[in-house]
VEXDREN-2710 file (C-alpha; in Angstrom, 1 decimal):
% VEXDREN-2710
k/r/px/py/pz
1/UNK/-1.7/6.5/2.1
2/UNK/-3.2/8.0/5.6
3/UNK/-3.5/5.9/8.4
4/UNK/-7.4/5.7/8.5
5/UNK/-7.3/4.7/4.9
6/UNK/-4.9/1.9/5.8
7/UNK/-6.8/0.9/8.7
8/UNK/-10.2/0.8/6.4
9/UNK/-8.6/-1.6/3.7
10/UNK/-7.4/-3.8/6.6
11/UNK/-10.6/-3.9/8.2
12/UNK/-12.0/-4.8/4.4
13/UNK/-9.6/-7.4/3.8
14/UNK/-10.4/-9.1/7.2
15/UNK/-14.2/-9.0/6.7
16/UNK/-13.8/-10.8/3.5
17/UNK/-11.6/-13.3/4.8
18/UNK/-14.0/-14.0/7.4
19/UNK/-16.8/-14.2/5.0
20/UNK/-14.8/-16.8/2.9
21/UNK/-14.4/-18.7/6.2
22/UNK/-17.9/-18.6/6.9
23/UNK/-19.2/-19.5/3.4
24/UNK/-16.7/-22.5/3.7
25/UNK/-14.1/-21.2/0.8
26/UNK/-11.2/-21.3/3.2
27/UNK/-10.2/-23.5/5.7
28/UNK/-9.6/-22.2/9.5
29/UNK/-5.6/-22.7/8.8
30/UNK/-6.0/-20.6/5.5
31/UNK/-8.3/-17.9/7.0
32/UNK/-5.6/-17.3/10.2
33/UNK/-2.8/-17.4/7.9
34/UNK/-4.4/-14.7/5.3
35/UNK/-5.3/-12.6/8.3
36/UNK/-1.5/-12.5/9.9
37/UNK/-0.3/-11.7/6.4
38/UNK/-2.8/-8.9/5.9
39/UNK/-1.7/-7.5/9.4
40/UNK/1.9/-8.0/8.3
41/UNK/1.2/-5.9/5.1
42/UNK/-0.7/-3.4/7.2
43/UNK/2.1/-2.5/9.6
44/UNK/4.5/-2.3/6.9
45/UNK/5.6/0.7/5.6
46/UNK/6.2/1.7/2.1
47/UNK/8.2/5.4/2.6
48/UNK/9.7/4.8/6.0
49/UNK/11.8/8.3/5.6
50/UNK/9.3/10.1/3.9
51/UNK/9.4/14.3/4.5
52/UNK/5.8/16.2/4.8
53/UNK/5.5/18.6/2.2
54/UNK/4.3/21.4/4.7
55/UNK/7.7/21.0/6.5
56/UNK/9.4/24.2/7.1
57/UNK/13.3/24.4/5.9
58/UNK/15.2/26.9/7.8
59/UNK/18.4/28.7/6.1
60/UNK/20.8/30.0/8.0
61/UNK/21.5/33.5/7.5
62/UNK/24.6/34.3/5.7
63/UNK/24.8/30.9/3.7
64/UNK/23.9/30.1/0.0
65/UNK/20.3/29.0/-0.5
66/UNK/20.2/25.2/-0.6
67/UNK/21.0/23.7/-4.6
68/UNK/23.5/26.4/-5.7
69/UNK/26.5/25.0/-5.0
END
């Protein structure tokens, strides 16, 4: 997921929590706890060691291609 999309989802989540708090459906403590939990989910990465698909992979001359051992 792109960073821009993650930001937009986080802002939408905070806006929803703020609206529910303003409407009286959530208490202040619940709204703050939900906002903190949404921040933790926003910061948490799902694939920390993912490679870019466009990354170039170089092979030294004279060696076998990768995967043909």
